[in-house]
C-alpha positions as CSV (number, residue, x, y, z in Angstrom):
1,M,53.6,129.8,129.5
2,N,56.6,127.7,130.5
3,F,60.3,128.5,130.0
4,K,60.7,126.4,126.9
5,T,57.8,128.2,125.2
6,V,59.3,131.6,126.0
7,A,62.8,130.5,124.8
8,K,61.4,129.2,121.5
9,A,59.5,132.4,120.9
10,C,62.6,134.5,121.5
11,V,64.6,132.3,119.1
12,V,61.9,132.6,116.4
13,S,61.8,136.4,116.9
14,L,65.6,136.7,116.4
15,L,65.5,134.5,113.3
16,V,62.8,136.5,111.6
17,S,64.5,139.8,112.3
18,G,66.6,139.3,109.2
19,P,70.2,138.5,108.1
20,T,71.7,141.5,109.9
21,W,71.2,139.7,113.2
22,A,73.1,136.6,112.0
23,L,75.9,138.6,110.5
24,A,76.3,140.5,113.8
25,Q,77.0,137.3,115.6
26,N,80.1,136.7,113.4
27,Q,81.6,140.0,114.6
28,I,83.3,139.3,117.9
29,N,86.0,141.9,118.0
30,M,85.7,145.7,117.4
31,A,85.4,146.6,113.7
32,K,88.6,148.2,112.4
33,G,86.9,150.5,109.8
34,V,88.3,152.0,106.7
35,T,89.6,155.4,107.8
36,E,93.0,156.2,109.3
37,V,91.4,157.3,112.6
38,G,89.5,154.1,112.6
39,A,92.8,152.2,112.4
40,Q,94.2,154.2,115.2
41,I,91.1,153.5,117.4
42,Y,91.4,149.8,116.6
43,G,95.1,149.8,117.4
44,L,94.4,151.6,120.8
45,H,91.7,149.1,121.5
46,M,94.0,146.1,120.9
47,L,96.8,147.7,122.9
48,I,94.6,148.2,125.9
49,F,93.1,144.8,125.5
50,W,96.5,143.0,125.6
51,I,97.7,145.1,128.5
52,C,94.5,144.0,130.4
53,A,95.0,140.4,129.3
54,V,98.6,140.4,130.6
55,I,97.6,141.9,133.9
56,G,94.8,139.4,134.2
57,V,97.1,136.4,133.5
58,A,99.7,137.7,135.9
59,V,97.2,138.3,138.7
60,F,95.5,135.0,138.3
61,A,98.9,133.2,138.0
62,V,100.1,134.7,141.3
63,M,96.7,133.9,142.9
64,F,96.6,130.3,141.8
65,Y,100.3,129.8,142.7
66,S,99.6,131.1,146.2
67,I,96.5,129.0,146.6
68,I,98.3,125.8,145.6
69,Y,101.8,126.2,147.1
70,H,101.0,128.3,150.2
71,R,97.8,126.5,151.4
72,K,97.4,125.7,155.1
73,S,97.4,121.9,154.5
74,R,101.1,122.2,153.4
75,G,101.9,123.7,156.8
76,V,102.9,127.1,155.4
77,T,102.9,129.9,157.8
78,P,101.5,133.2,156.3
79,A,104.0,136.0,156.0
80,Q,103.3,139.1,158.0
81,F,104.1,142.4,156.2
82,H,101.5,144.8,157.4
83,D,102.5,148.5,157.0
84,S,105.4,147.6,154.7
85,T,106.7,150.7,153.1
86,Q,108.4,148.7,150.3
87,V,105.2,146.9,149.4
88,E,103.2,150.1,149.4
89,I,105.7,151.7,147.0
90,I,105.7,148.7,144.7
91,W,102.0,148.5,144.3
92,T,101.7,152.2,143.9
93,I,104.4,152.6,141.3
94,I,103.5,149.7,139.1
95,P,99.9,150.7,138.5
96,F,101.0,154.3,138.0
97,L,103.4,153.2,135.2
98,I,100.7,151.0,133.6
99,L,98.3,153.9,133.6
100,I,100.8,156.3,132.1
101,G,101.6,153.7,129.4
102,M,97.9,153.5,128.6
103,A,97.2,157.3,128.8
104,V,99.9,158.4,126.3
105,P,98.5,156.5,123.2
106,A,94.9,157.1,124.4
107,T,95.4,160.9,124.6
108,S,97.1,161.0,121.2
109,T,94.2,159.1,119.6
110,L,91.6,161.2,121.3
111,L,93.2,164.4,120.1
112,E,93.1,163.1,116.5
113,V,89.5,162.0,116.9
114,Y,88.4,165.5,118.0
115,N,90.5,167.4,115.6
116,T,88.0,168.9,113.1
117,D,90.2,171.6,111.8
118,D,90.8,172.2,108.1
119,A,87.6,170.4,107.0
120,E,86.7,171.0,103.3
121,I,83.0,170.2,103.7
122,D,80.6,170.8,106.6
123,I,77.4,168.8,106.9
124,L,74.8,169.6,109.6
125,I,73.1,166.4,110.7
126,T,69.8,166.7,112.6
127,G,68.0,163.7,114.1
128,Y,64.3,163.5,113.9
129,Q,61.9,160.7,114.9
130,W,62.7,158.6,112.9
131,K,64.8,160.0,110.1
132,W,68.0,162.1,109.5
133,K,68.2,165.6,108.0
134,Y,71.4,166.4,106.1
135,E,72.3,170.0,105.3
136,Y,75.4,170.7,103.2
137,L,76.6,174.1,104.4
138,D,77.7,176.5,101.7
139,E,79.5,179.8,102.3
140,Q,77.2,181.5,99.7
141,G,74.1,180.2,101.4
142,D,73.2,177.8,98.6
143,N,72.8,174.9,101.0
144,V,71.6,171.5,99.9
145,V,69.1,170.1,102.3
146,F,67.3,166.7,102.3
147,F,65.8,164.1,104.6
148,S,67.0,160.5,104.7
149,N,64.3,157.9,105.5
150,L,64.1,154.2,105.9
151,A,63.7,152.5,102.5
152,T,62.7,149.1,103.8
153,S,59.1,148.4,102.9
154,Q,56.4,147.8,105.5
155,E,55.8,144.4,103.8
156,E,59.3,143.3,104.7
157,I,59.0,144.6,108.2
158,Y,55.8,142.7,108.8
159,N,57.0,139.6,107.1
160,T,54.6,139.6,104.1
161,D,57.6,140.0,101.7
162,A,61.0,138.4,101.9
163,K,63.6,140.5,103.7
164,G,66.3,142.1,101.5
165,A,70.0,142.0,102.0
166,N,70.1,145.4,103.7
167,Y,66.9,145.0,105.8
168,L,66.5,148.1,108.0
169,L,69.8,149.4,106.8
170,S,68.9,151.1,103.5
171,V,67.6,154.6,103.0
172,D,65.8,156.5,100.2
173,E,68.3,159.4,100.2
174,P,71.9,158.5,101.3
175,M,74.5,161.0,102.4
176,V,77.1,161.4,99.7
177,I,80.7,162.5,100.4
178,P,83.9,162.6,98.3
179,V,86.8,160.3,99.0
180,D,90.2,161.7,100.3
181,T,88.4,164.8,101.6
182,K,88.1,165.8,105.2
183,V,84.4,166.2,106.1
184,R,83.1,167.7,109.3
185,F,79.8,166.6,110.8
186,L,77.8,169.0,113.1
187,V,75.4,166.7,114.9
188,T,72.2,167.8,116.7
189,A,68.6,166.8,117.1
190,N,65.1,168.3,116.6
191,D,63.1,166.4,119.2
192,V,64.7,163.7,121.4
193,I,68.3,162.4,121.8
194,H,69.6,160.4,118.9
195,S,73.1,159.1,118.1
196,W,74.7,159.1,114.6
197,W,76.9,156.0,114.3
198,V,78.7,154.6,111.2
199,P,81.3,152.0,112.6
200,E,83.3,151.7,109.4
201,L,83.9,155.5,109.4
202,A,84.8,155.5,113.1
203,V,82.2,158.1,113.8
204,K,79.7,158.1,116.7
205,R,78.2,161.3,118.1
206,D,75.1,161.9,120.2
207,A,72.5,164.2,118.6
208,I,71.1,166.3,121.5
209,P,68.4,169.0,121.0
210,G,70.0,172.5,121.6
211,F,73.6,171.2,121.4
212,I,75.9,170.7,118.4
213,N,78.6,168.0,118.7
214,E,81.4,167.7,116.1
215,A,82.9,164.8,114.4
216,W,84.8,164.2,111.1
217,T,85.9,161.6,108.7
218,K,88.2,161.2,105.7
219,V,87.3,158.1,103.6
220,P,90.2,156.7,101.5
221,T,88.1,154.3,99.4
222,E,84.9,154.5,97.5
223,G,82.0,152.4,98.9
224,V,78.7,152.3,100.8
225,Y,79.0,152.5,104.6
226,R,76.0,151.8,106.8
227,G,75.1,152.6,110.4
228,Q,72.2,153.2,112.7
229,C,70.9,155.4,115.4
230,T,72.3,154.0,118.7
231,E,70.2,155.9,121.1
232,L,66.8,154.6,122.2
233,C,64.8,157.4,120.6
234,G,61.2,156.0,120.6
235,A,59.0,153.1,119.4
236,Y,60.6,153.0,115.9
237,H,64.2,153.5,117.1
238,G,65.3,150.5,115.0
239,F,63.9,152.1,111.8
240,M,66.4,154.9,111.7
241,P,69.4,153.7,109.5
242,I,72.3,155.7,108.1
243,E,73.7,155.2,104.6
244,V,76.9,157.0,103.5
245,H,78.1,156.8,99.9
246,A,81.8,157.7,99.4
247,V,82.4,158.6,95.8
248,S,85.0,160.2,93.6
249,R,85.3,164.0,93.6
250,E,83.9,164.2,90.1
251,E,80.8,162.1,91.0
252,Y,80.3,164.1,94.2
253,D,80.4,167.4,92.3
254,A,77.9,166.1,89.7
255,W,75.6,164.9,92.6
256,L,75.7,168.2,94.3
257,A,74.9,170.1,91.1
258,A,72.0,167.7,90.5
259,K,70.7,168.4,94.0
260,R,70.8,172.1,93.5
261,S,69.0,171.8,90.2
262,E,66.4,169.7,91.9
263,K,65.9,172.5,94.4
264,V,65.3,175.0,91.6
265,A,62.9,172.6,89.9
266,Q,60.9,172.1,93.1
267,T,60.6,175.9,93.5
268,A,59.3,176.2,89.9
269,A,56.9,173.2,90.4
270,A,55.4,174.9,93.4
271,Q,54.1,177.6,91.1
272,Q,52.3,175.2,88.8
273,A,48.9,173.5,89.0
274,L,49.4,169.7,89.0
275,G,46.9,167.1,87.8
276,F,45.0,164.7,90.1
277,E,46.8,161.6,88.9
278,E,50.2,163.2,89.3
279,L,49.4,164.4,92.8
280,M,48.1,160.9,93.8
281,A,51.2,159.1,92.4
282,S,53.6,161.5,94.2
283,G,51.5,161.5,97.3
284,E,51.5,157.7,97.6
285,A,55.3,157.7,97.4
286,V,55.6,160.4,100.1
287,Y,53.0,158.6,102.3
288,R,55.0,155.3,102.1
289,A,58.2,157.1,103.0
290,Q,57.0,159.5,105.6
291,C,53.6,158.4,107.0
292,S,53.0,154.7,106.8
293,A,55.3,153.7,109.7
294,C,52.9,155.5,112.1
295,H,49.6,155.6,110.2
296,G,49.7,152.1,108.6
297,A,50.4,151.0,105.1
298,Q,46.6,151.0,104.4
299,G,45.8,154.0,106.6
300,E,44.6,151.7,109.4
301,G,46.6,153.5,112.1
302,G,49.2,152.3,114.6
303,V,51.4,154.6,116.6
304,G,49.5,157.4,115.0
305,N,45.7,157.7,114.3
306,A,44.1,156.0,111.3
307,I,43.9,158.0,108.1
308,A,41.1,155.9,106.7
309,G,37.8,157.5,107.6
310,S,39.4,160.0,109.9
311,A,37.8,163.3,110.8
312,I,40.9,165.1,109.6
313,A,41.1,163.5,106.2
314,L,37.4,163.9,105.6
315,G,37.1,167.4,107.2
316,E,38.2,170.8,106.1
317,V,41.2,171.0,103.9
318,A,42.6,173.9,105.9
319,K,42.5,171.8,109.1
320,H,44.2,168.9,107.3
321,L,46.9,171.3,106.1
322,E,47.4,172.7,109.6
323,V,48.0,169.3,111.0
324,G,50.4,168.3,108.2
325,I,52.4,171.6,108.3
326,K,52.5,172.3,112.1
327,G,52.0,168.8,113.6
328,V,50.1,168.1,116.8
329,A,51.8,169.3,120.0
330,G,52.2,166.6,122.7
331,T,51.9,163.7,120.2
332,A,54.2,161.8,117.9
333,M,52.7,163.8,114.9
334,Q,55.6,166.0,113.8
335,A,55.5,169.3,112.0
336,F,56.2,168.4,108.4
337,G,56.1,171.9,107.0
338,G,59.9,172.1,107.1
339,Q,60.5,168.5,106.2
340,L,58.5,168.3,103.0
341,S,58.5,170.5,99.9
342,D,55.3,172.4,99.1
343,V,54.8,170.0,96.2
344,D,55.2,166.9,98.4
345,M,52.9,168.4,101.1
346,A,50.2,169.1,98.5
347,A,50.6,165.6,97.0
348,V,50.4,163.7,100.3
349,I,47.4,165.7,101.6
350,T,45.6,165.0,98.3
351,Y,46.5,161.3,98.5
352,Q,45.3,161.0,102.1
353,R,42.0,162.7,101.3
354,N,41.4,160.3,98.3
355,A,43.0,157.0,99.3
356,F,41.9,154.3,101.8
357,G,38.3,154.7,100.9
358,N,38.1,158.4,101.8
359,N,37.4,159.6,98.2
360,T,36.6,163.2,99.0
361,G,37.6,164.3,95.5
362,D,39.6,167.2,97.0
363,I,42.7,168.4,95.1
364,V,45.4,170.3,97.1
365,Q,47.8,172.3,94.9
366,P,51.3,173.5,96.0
367,A,50.0,177.1,95.9
368,D,47.4,176.1,98.6
369,V,50.3,175.0,100.8
370,V,52.2,178.2,100.2
371,N,49.1,180.3,100.9
372,H,48.3,178.4,104.1
373,K,51.9,178.9,105.4
374,Q,51.7,182.6,104.7
375,G,48.2,183.0,106.1
């Protein structure tokens, strides 16, 4: 394969990756963001940039002047000033003053960036391969917890459908925060190192297993702000977007109340027997959101083993539940017992055992999941 062929393949690959690549090329400078801290960071960035630009122009001007007007062909004799105390003092004091001039605004900005005091809302962010878990911490223990997964369909990813405007940047469950409210983020990870980054909010923190890093934001305007994991966290690293919705306080309170009601409804649903069709419909939705990236849209396998015709899906229900709930150590198969509700776990197991030609006829109820966890 010659160079032209390789170059053409690279160009085609970039073009089919979607509109986000093309838009990224239009952004040359650092994004300013919408928050006050973002504006401070941008201002600091521009200040340091212009200081460096002035230094560069001055150094190159002196260098080119010396080359042109003090070259040997003009008969110029080089000056000798080795061990000159005056020169030593000058080129020590000038850089020292420049560094002080840069350090003062940089320190002021950094102190503001890391000042998480007086936050009204605390959100624990946990990175998983390849999704984010958001837990809204409540003093009474009534925490709201949910996972945020990539919403882009497998058909878009593999170019069988046209790519949407927010290709690889939309999620099924966005984070929701109120405007004009200081929100503190506690960032960690469950498996490998991730990094939670939303440029318009001026927030970027590494998510490291066993550690909690802090960040904060206070969004002045309503809107949708998108970001991505910026740490190479595995094969599907690019499928781990972030979506933050900044809404009015009234809308936020209504959303939070709805989430708490949903949690109560899920608890009640776990005590009921669900019909086969209902389980299959819910299971398909869960499979597409949680399983298809690794096991294939049609259960054909990929990063993970195939579901179609697999020994797990066709074997004992208890063994299938064990894998789904506890995962498989040493593989990419995570423990989903803490990620899915009992209803969703029952639905997706039922779906896997009856889709893709498996047709076992088995029905797994939420109570079966509860009993398996307790047993």
